[in-house]
C-alpha positions in Angstrom: 30.3 6.6 -14.5 30.1 6.6 -10.6 26.7 5.4 -9.4 24.7 8.6 -8.1 20.9 9.7 -8.4 21.9 11.2 -11.6 23.3 7.9 -13.2 21.2 5.3 -11.2 19.5 3.1 -14.0 16.3 2.9 -11.6 14.4 6.1 -11.3 13.4 4.7 -7.6 16.9 5.6 -6.8 17.8 8.2 -9.3 15.0 10.7 -10.4 12.9 9.9 -7.3 15.3 9.0 -4.7 14.0 11.7 -2.1 10.8 10.1 -2.5 11.9 6.5 -1.4 14.5 7.5 1.4 12.3 5.7 3.8 12.8 2.6 2.2 16.5 2.7 1.8 17.7 1.4 5.2 14.9 -1.2 5.1 14.8 -2.6 1.3 18.1 -2.4 0.0 20.8 -4.7 -0.2 22.4 -3.1 3.0 18.6 -3.9 4.5 18.5 -7.4 3.4 22.3 -8.0 4.7 21.5 -6.6 8.3 18.3 -8.5 8.8 20.3 -11.7 7.9 22.9 -10.7 10.3 20.2 -10.3 13.0 18.5 -13.3 12.5 22.3 -15.6 12.5 23.1 -13.7 15.8 19.6 -14.4 17.3 19.8 -18.1 16.4 23.1 -18.3 17.9 21.7 -16.9 21.1 18.5 -18.9 21.0 20.7 -22.2 20.8 23.0 -21.0 23.6 19.9 -20.1 25.7 18.4 -23.9 25.3 19.1 -26.1 27.9 18.3 -29.1 25.7 21.1 -28.0 23.5 24.1 -28.4 25.6 26.8 -28.6 22.7 26.5 -24.5 23.1 27.4 -23.2 26.6 25.1 -20.3 27.7 26.3 -17.1 27.1 28.0 -14.7 29.4 26.7 -11.3 29.9 30.0 -9.9 28.3 29.3 -12.2 25.5 25.8 -11.1 25.2 26.7 -7.3 25.5 29.0 -7.6 22.5 26.5 -9.2 20.2 24.0 -6.6 21.1 26.7 -3.9 20.3 27.2 -5.7 17.1 23.7 -5.4 15.9 23.4 -2.0 17.1 26.6 -0.9 15.4 25.8 -2.7 12.2 26.3 0.1 9.4 27.3 0.3 5.8 30.7 -0.3 6.3 29.7 -3.8 7.8 27.7 -4.2 4.9 30.4 -3.4 2.7 32.9 -6.0 4.5 30.1 -8.8 3.8 30.0 -7.8 0.2 33.7 -8.1 0.1 33.7 -11.3 1.6 30.8 -12.3 -1.0 33.2 -11.2 -3.8 35.4 -14.3 -2.9 32.7 -16.8 -1.9 30.2 -15.9 -4.4 27.7 -16.6 -2.1 25.8 -14.0 -0.3 24.6 -16.0 2.9 28.0 -17.7 3.5 29.6 -14.1 3.4 27.3 -13.0 6.5 28.4 -16.1 8.4 32.1 -15.4 7.7 31.5 -12.0 8.4 30.2 -12.8 11.9 32.9 -15.4 12.3 35.7 -12.6 11.9 34.0 -10.3 14.5 33.5 -13.5 16.7 37.3 -13.8 16.8 37.4 -10.7 18.4 36.1 -12.2 21.7 37.5 -15.5 23.1 34.2 -17.1 24.5 32.5 -16.5 21.3 35.5 -17.4 18.9 35.0 -20.9 20.8 31.6 -21.6 19.8 31.8 -20.0 16.3 31.0 -23.1 14.4 27.5 -23.0 15.9 27.0 -20.1 13.7 24.4 -21.1 11.0 23.8 -24.3 12.9 21.6 -26.7 10.8 20.5 -23.8 8.7 20.1 -23.8 4.9 20.3 -20.4 3.2 16.4 -20.1 3.2 16.0 -20.5 7.0 17.7 -16.8 7.2 16.7 -15.6 4.0 12.7 -16.2 4.7 13.1 -14.6 7.8 15.0 -11.7 6.6 12.4 -10.8 3.9 9.7 -11.4 6.4 11.4 -8.6 8.9 11.9 -6.3 5.7 8.5 -6.5 4.7 7.0 -6.0 8.5 9.2 -3.1 8.9 8.3 -1.6 5.8 4.7 -2.0 6.3 4.8 -0.4 10.0 7.6 2.4 9.0 6.8 3.4 5.4 3.4 2.0 3.9 0.7 2.3 6.7 2.1 5.8 7.8 1.8 6.8 4.3 -1.7 5.5 3.8 -2.7 7.3 7.0 -1.6 10.8 6.0 -4.1 10.0 2.6 -6.7 8.8 4.9 -6.3 12.1 7.0 -6.2 14.3 4.2 -9.4 12.9 2.4 -11.2 12.8 5.6 -10.3 16.5 6.4 -11.4 17.0 2.5 -14.7 15.1 2.8 -15.7 17.2 5.9 -14.8 20.4 4.3 -16.7 19.8 1.2 -19.5 17.8 2.6 -22.4 20.1 1.7 -21.0 21.4 -1.5 -23.4 20.1 -4.1 -22.0 18.3 -7.5 -23.6 16.8 -10.2 -23.0 13.0 -10.5 -22.1 11.3 -13.6 -23.0 7.7 -14.4 -22.1 6.4 -17.7 -20.5 9.8 -18.5 -24.2 11.1 -18.4 -25.8 13.5 -15.8 -26.9 11.7 -13.0 -28.5 12.3 -9.7 -26.5 15.0 -7.7 -24.2 14.3 -4.6 -21.8 16.4 -2.9 -18.2 16.9 -3.2 -17.6 15.6 -0.1 -19.4 12.3 -0.2 -17.5 11.4 -3.2 -14.3 12.1 -1.2 -15.7 10.3 1.5 -16.3 7.1 -0.8 -12.8 7.0 -1.7 -11.5 7.3 2.0 -13.7 4.3 3.0 -12.5 2.2 0.3 -9.0 2.8 1.1 -9.7 2.6 4.9 -10.7 -1.1 4.4 -8.0 -2.1 2.2 -5.4 -0.6 4.6 -6.8 -2.5 7.1 -6.4 -5.9 5.2 -2.8 -5.1 4.5 -2.4 -4.1 8.2 -3.8 -7.6 9.4 -2.0 -9.5 6.9 0.2 -12.6 8.9 3.8 -12.3 7.9 5.2 -16.0 8.4 8.5 -17.5 8.7 10.5 -21.1 8.9 13.7 -22.5 10.2 13.6 -26.2 9.6 16.4 -27.1 7.4 17.4 -28.1 4.0 14.0 -29.4 2.8 12.0 -28.5 5.9 12.1 -31.7 8.0 14.6 -30.6 10.7 17.2 -33.4 9.0 20.5 -32.0 10.1 18.9 -30.9 13.6 17.5 -34.4 14.7 20.8 -36.0 13.6 22.8 -33.9 15.7 20.6 -33.6 18.7 17.6 -35.9 18.7 16.1 -35.5 22.2 15.2 -31.7 21.4 11.9 -30.8 20.2 13.1 -29.0 17.2 9.5 -27.9 15.9 8.7 -26.3 19.2 11.9 -24.5 19.3 11.7 -23.2 15.6 8.1 -22.1 16.5 9.5 -20.3 19.5 12.3 -18.7 17.7 10.3 -17.6 15.1 7.6 -16.1 17.2 10.4 -14.5 19.3 10.8 -12.3 16.1 7.4 -11.3 16.0 6.5 -13.4 12.9 3.9 -16.3 12.7 5.1 -19.8 12.3 4.7 -21.9 9.1 5.1 -25.4 10.2 5.0 -27.3 6.8 7.4 -26.1 4.2 10.0 -27.4 1.6 13.5 -25.9 1.3 11.7 -22.4 1.2 8.8 -21.1 2.9 6.2 -21.0 -0.1 5.7 -17.0 -0.1 2.0 -17.2 0.0 1.6 -14.9 2.5 4.0 -12.4 0.3 1.6 -12.9 -2.5 -1.4 -12.0 0.0 0.7 -8.8 0.8 1.4 -7.7 -2.7 -2.3 -8.5 -3.5 -3.3 -6.5 -0.9 -1.2 -3.4 -1.5 -2.3 -3.6 -5.1 -5.8 -3.5 -4.2 -5.1 -0.2 -2.1 -3.1 1.1 -5.0 -5.8 0.4 -7.4 -8.2 2.4 -5.4 -5.8 5.4 -5.7 -5.6 4.9 -9.6 -9.4 5.1 -9.7 -9.2 7.9 -7.7 -6.4 9.8 -9.5 -8.4 9.5 -12.9 -11.6 11.0 -11.2 -9.6 14.0 -9.9 -7.8 14.3 -13.5 -11.2 14.4 -14.9 -12.6 16.9 -12.7 -9.8 19.1 -13.2 -10.5 18.7 -16.9 -14.0 20.0 -16.6 -13.1 22.7 -14.0 -14.5 21.3 -10.7 -11.0 21.8 -9.0 -8.4 24.5 -9.9 -4.8 24.0 -9.1 -2.8 26.5 -7.2 0.0 27.6 -9.3 3.6 27.3 -8.2 6.1 30.4 -8.7 8.4 29.4 -11.5 6.5 26.0 -12.5 6.1 25.4 -16.2 3.1 23.5 -17.2 4.0 23.4 -21.0 7.1 24.1 -23.0 5.0 25.9 -25.9 1.6 26.7 -24.3 2.3 29.1 -21.3 -1.3 29.3 -20.0 -1.5 25.4 -18.9 -1.5 24.2 -15.5 -1.4 20.5 -16.1 -2.6 17.9 -13.6 0.9 16.5 -13.7 1.1 15.2 -10.0 -1.9 12.9 -10.6 -0.7 11.7 -13.9 3.0 11.1 -12.3 1.0 9.1 -9.5 -1.2 6.7 -11.6 1.8 5.9 -13.7 3.9 5.1 -10.8 0.9 3.1 -9.3 0.5 1.2 -12.5 4.3 0.2 -12.4 4.2 -0.6 -8.7 1.1 -2.8 -9.1 2.7 -4.6 -12.2 5.5 -5.6 -10.3 3.2 -6.5 -7.3 1.3 -8.7 -9.7 4.3 -10.5 -10.9 5.6 -11.1 -7.2 2.4 -12.3 -6.0 2.2 -14.8 -9.0 5.7 -15.9 -9.4 6.6 -16.5 -5.9 4.3 -19.2 -4.4 5.6 -21.5 -7.4 9.0 -23.2 -7.2 9.9 -26.6 -9.0 9.9 -29.5 -6.6 11.8 -28.6 -3.2 12.9 -25.2 -4.4 14.8 -23.5 -7.4 16.3 -20.3 -7.4 13.9 -18.1 -9.4 12.4 -16.8 -6.2 15.7 -15.2 -5.2 16.1 -12.7 -7.9 12.5 -11.9 -8.0 12.3 -11.0 -4.2 15.1 -8.5 -4.8 12.3 -6.3 -6.6 10.2 -6.0 -3.5 12.2 -2.5 -3.0 11.3 -1.7 -6.3 7.6 -2.3 -6.4 7.1 -0.7 -3.0 9.4 2.4 -4.2 7.2 3.1 -7.2 4.2 3.3 -4.9 5.5 5.5 -2.3 6.7 7.7 -5.5 2.8 7.7 -6.1 1.7 8.7 -2.9 4.3 11.5 -2.5 3.1 12.9 -6.0 -0.7 12.3 -5.1 -0.2 14.2 -1.8 1.4 17.0 -3.5 -1.3 17.3 -6.2 -4.1 17.0 -3.1 -2.3 20.1 -1.7 -2.7 22.1 -4.6 -6.6 21.4 -5.1 -9.0 24.5 -5.0 -12.7 23.9 -5.4 -14.5 25.8 -7.9 -18.1 26.2 -6.7 -19.3 28.5 -9.5 -18.0 25.5 -12.0 -20.1 23.0 -9.7 -23.2 25.3 -9.8 -23.1 26.0 -13.4 -23.2 22.4 -14.0 -25.9 21.7 -11.6 -27.9 24.5 -13.2 -28.1 23.1 -16.7 -29.2 19.7 -15.4 -32.9 20.0 -14.7 -33.5 16.7 -16.3 -32.3 15.1 -13.1 -35.2 16.0 -11.3 -37.1 13.5 -13.6 -36.3 11.0 -10.5 -37.8 12.4 -7.5 -41.1 13.9 -9.7 -41.6 10.2 -10.9 -41.1 8.7 -7.6 -43.7 11.4 -5.8 -45.9 10.4 -8.6 -45.8 6.9 -8.2 -46.5 7.6 -4.3 -49.5 9.4 -5.0 -51.0 6.8 -7.5 -50.6 8.5 -10.8 -50.3 5.9 -13.7 -47.1 5.4 -15.7 -44.9 8.2 -13.8 -41.7 6.8 -15.3 -43.0 6.6 -18.9 -44.4 10.2 -18.4 -41.0 11.7 -17.3 -39.3 9.5 -20.0 -41.2 11.3 -22.7 -40.7 14.4 -21.2 -37.0 14.3 -20.6 -35.2 11.4 -22.5 -32.4 12.9 -24.9 -34.3 16.5 -24.6 -33.0 19.6 -23.3 -34.9 20.3 -19.9 -35.0 23.8 -18.2 -36.6 24.9 -15.0 -39.7 26.1 -16.6 -40.3 23.0 -18.4 -40.2 20.8 -15.3 -42.4 23.3 -13.5 -45.2 23.4 -16.1 -45.2 19.5 -16.2 -45.5 19.3 -12.3 -48.2 22.1 -12.3 -50.4 20.0 -14.3 -50.3 16.7 -12.4 -53.0 15.5 -9.8 -51.1 16.0 -6.8 -52.0 17.3 -3.3 -50.8 20.8 -3.2 -48.0 20.2 -0.6 -46.6 17.6 -2.6 -46.6 19.7 -5.6 -45.0 22.8 -3.7 -42.3 20.5 -2.5 -41.5 19.4 -5.9 -41.4 22.7 -7.1 -39.1 23.8 -4.5 -36.5 21.4 -5.9 -33.5 22.2 -7.5 -30.5 20.0 -8.9 -28.0 22.0 -6.2 -30.6 20.9 -3.6 -31.3 17.4 -4.7 -28.6 15.3 -2.8 -30.2 13.0 -0.2 -28.3 12.4 2.4 -24.8 13.0 0.8 -23.8 15.6 3.3 -24.7 13.7 6.3 -23.2 10.2 4.9 -20.0 12.4 4.1 -19.7 13.4 7.7 -20.4 9.9 9.1 -17.4 8.2 7.4 -16.7 5.1 9.3 -13.6 4.6 11.0 -12.4 1.3 9.9 -8.6 1.7 10.8 
């Protein structure tokens, strides 16, 4: 069978391919080859521009233009040519070097200096920078924009529902009321904090040779300050310099990146489960979609499939991110190859997260609040007013307020009338008594509405 979305082994490139299209030019084999090609060319240009490296003459304007056109025009055809070369070399990095030598042969000036391609580099000098640029671009072009869309939706929902009272449940039991907007604001605030941590994560790189000591560099050109040159080169790519490594950049920052993303997605798991539960008890209805079927045998059902899909894909994504974070910083001696195959799953891990967010966004767009159902639960939970009553009793010096309310309410069905009788018998100032008698579960939400509207901006 030919490869297509229908025959793909992974759902990331099959069933959910449309949800991961934004990652395709970044995290694919094509993307990796493109980044490798970019770094090889930039390293060659940096060497040519360095006065302390006289072996390679400065490039003419024509040569520079040729290289820039090569990079700008790099597409699938060029990547396929690299793969053809790799089928002979059986070495993916060497295939990029040979591809560039083929292209350099088209330009006399570059052809004369072609042996300075990949100068003093081990494959990992190029690879670590390629993956760094990959994760930087994925973060900036795909991950953060998706997070910002979710944040914008939740902010709008929190504002719109700021005043809608809702019964809280702690330990699954009725608890002091809140508002729907405040609960949505809680999630938005958590997500914003985790987004900030991912956005702030430094992305490191190295270009220091076979075991990180500039051995070949110094033997060829001992007078050049190679650490300074390497740092300037890495930083020119928009990355942070890691001055001490073995053959590989140790991937600690990738583990941090994966953990930050996983924490964000764990908050989304929590949110999906809560929304699923609120749909289950009727606090939200879901807009029906024409032609959509909820159950193959029960035609009445409108299942919360978007939140279930999101939760499932977040679990897969976090499982992969967890393995990446645990495995990548571990390498035998100066290096082993286990990181190479594991790094190739980065796109899969990010892809499942994007599938999840697409499902979550779809689900949020179908939600409708059911205020009558929220009001029904509040009106059947008068026992939650035991908290303010005993607090006011304490304020006015009535003995054993907690114990009195415990005796009245614990494990019992409480009505408005039974609470009113209790309050009427208390030795309270009349103003305090009337204030308590005026309380309802729906009105006992504290500063929830105000807090929902004061959702801090921590982006």
